N, C-alpha and C positions, 0 to 999 in steps of 0.2 A: 331189346325187349326180353322179358322172361322166356325161357325155353319151355314151351308147352310139350311136355314129354309124352302125354297121352293124346290119342286121336280125339277124345271127347273131354271137354272141360266144363264143369258145372260151376257157376258163380252164384253163391247164395250169401245171405246175411240179413241183418236187421234192416227195416225200412230206413231209407235215407243214408245208408252208409256209402253209396256210390257204386253200386253193383252195375248199373246200366252204363255209366261212363267208362268203367273198367272193361266191361264186355265189348264196348265199341272200340276202344283202343286195342284190345287183344285181337279182335277180328280184323281190324284194318292193318295192324302190323303183321299179322299172320299172312294176310293176302299180299302185302308188299314183299314178303319173303318168298312168295311163290306158291303158297298153299291155296288149294281150292277150299273155300270156307263157307259154312252155313252158320248163321246166327239164329238161334231159336229164342224167341221172346215168350216167356211163360208168365208174364205179369198180367193177371186177369183182374187185379185189384186197383192198382194205382193209375188214374187216368192221365197223370202228368209226365211220368218218366218211364216211357216204354221204348224199348229198342226198335220196335216196329215203326215208330214215328220217324226214324232216321234212315228209312229204307232208300231214300234218294241218295243220301251221302254214301251209304254202304254199296249201292249199286255202281257207283263210280269206281269202286275197287273190285267189282265182280263178285261181291258177297251176296249170297242168297239169304233172304230173310223169311223166316216162318214165324208168324205171330198168331195171336188169338183171332178167330173169326170175329168180325165186327169191331176189331180194335180201333179202327179209324172212323167209326160211325158213332151215332148217339144212342145206340142200343145198350141196355144195361146188363145184358147177360151174355158176355162173350164166351165162346167155347174153344177148346183146343183141337186143331185139325189132326186127322190121322197121319198127315205128312211128318209130324214130329217123330213118331215112332220109327217111321221109315228112315228118316235122316240119321237118327241115332245108330241105326243098324248099317248104314252105308259106309263107304270107305273114305269119305272126305273129312276134313277137319270140322268139328262141330263145337261151338261155344254156346252154352245154355245160360241165359239170363233169367234167374228164378225170381219170382215175386217175393216180397218181404215176409219174413217170419212164417208162422204156421199156415197161413192162408196160401201163400205161394208154395210152401213145402208140400201141402196136400195135393196141389196140382201136379207137382213133380212125381209124387208117389204113384200116379197112374202109369208111369213109365219105368217103374222100379225093375221090372224084368229086363227091359231093353238095356237099362243102365248097368245092371249087374253083369250082363253079358259083354258090355262094352268096356268094363273096368276103367271108369273115368277118373280123372283128377277132379276132386271136389274142393274148391277154394272158398273159404268163409271170409268175407270181407268185414273188417272191424274198423270202427271210427270212434275214437275216444271222446269226440265232441258231440256225439248224439246223446240226447237227454237220458235215454234208458240204457245206455251202454258206456257209462263213464268209468266203470271199474272193470277189471279183468273178470271178476266173478259174474257180473251182469252179462258181459259179452259171452262168457262161456255158457251161461244159462240159456241165452237165446240160441246159441249154436246147438246145444243139446236138444232143444225143442224142435229145431229144424231137422236134425238127424232123425228124431223119433217120428215126426210127421211124414217126412219124405222117404223114410226107410232107406237111408243112405248114410255113409260115413264120411265125414270131412277128412281130407288128406293133407290140408295145408291152410295156413292163415295168411291173409294179405292185409297189411296195415295201410288203410286208406284214410287215416285221420287228417281232417282238414277243416277249415272254416271258410270254404268257398273262396271268393275273391279276396278275402282278408288274410288268407293263409300266408304265413311266413316260414322261413326255415326253423325258427324257434318253436313254432307250433308242432312241426313234424318231429323235431328233435325230442321234445318233451313227451311225445307219444310212444317213443321206441320201447321204453320199459313196459308200458301197458301192453303193447302188442306181443312183446317177448313173454310176458306173463301169461297171456291168453294161450299162446302156442305151447308153453311149458305145461300149463294145467290141462290142456287138451291132448298133450302127448303127440303133437304133430309139429312139423317144421314151420317156421316163419319163412314163407316162400320169397316174398319181396315187399318193398315199401314203395308206394306210389308217391311221386312228387310232381305237382303241376310244372309244366315246362317254363312257367313264368317265375318259378322259385329256384334260386341257385342253391343246390345241395352242398356246395363247398367241398365236395369229395370227402366228406367226413364219415360216411357209413357205406357199407356194402349193400348189395341187393336192391339198388335203386332202380325204379322203373319210371322214367319221365313220361307223363301223360298229357295229352291235349284235353282241354275241358270242353267237351261237346255238349254236355247236358246242362241246361239252365232252366230255372223255374220260369213260368210264364210271365212273371212280373219283372224278370231281370233283363 
């Protein structure tokens, strides 16, 4: 797995880029390596892809989950509990799954002071196959909006370009230049490239992170 050099890691990006699935993999792999892990779900917008919905899976690995109040109910106005700020300040490993785009970034901005003191790794997840981020310029524009709304600076790019169960090695390979361009234009490193464990990367590129696909749409 990628080495999470900082105690706090923030996962952000455009809607549907795969932030939640990446957050789950990082949390589970960190716990397997012996870390005490808290996964913070800050998605108060999307009702289908929330880390908090996987708390049973995460609890099997001793991972604490903090999510929006009412995240698992039919109430329309979830709120973020005070425990989030406390967790960011504590000494254990923290992974924050941020909701998509400006709405999720606005929620993260509430904790800008806590995050500034924690000096986090902030990973922006990009996916060339999302309709609004097909070019590096579009992906960079989304990233800049998130930075502005969240009052935080991205420190690295993660290439999570995929076509769900139709993903092949060719899809991942053709996305590499896109991700490299985003990283170059943002002036931050390309940290790693996710590859579903069902896809054989053929050992052709570095910085591979094989991931399990935990998150699926309700109709899958």
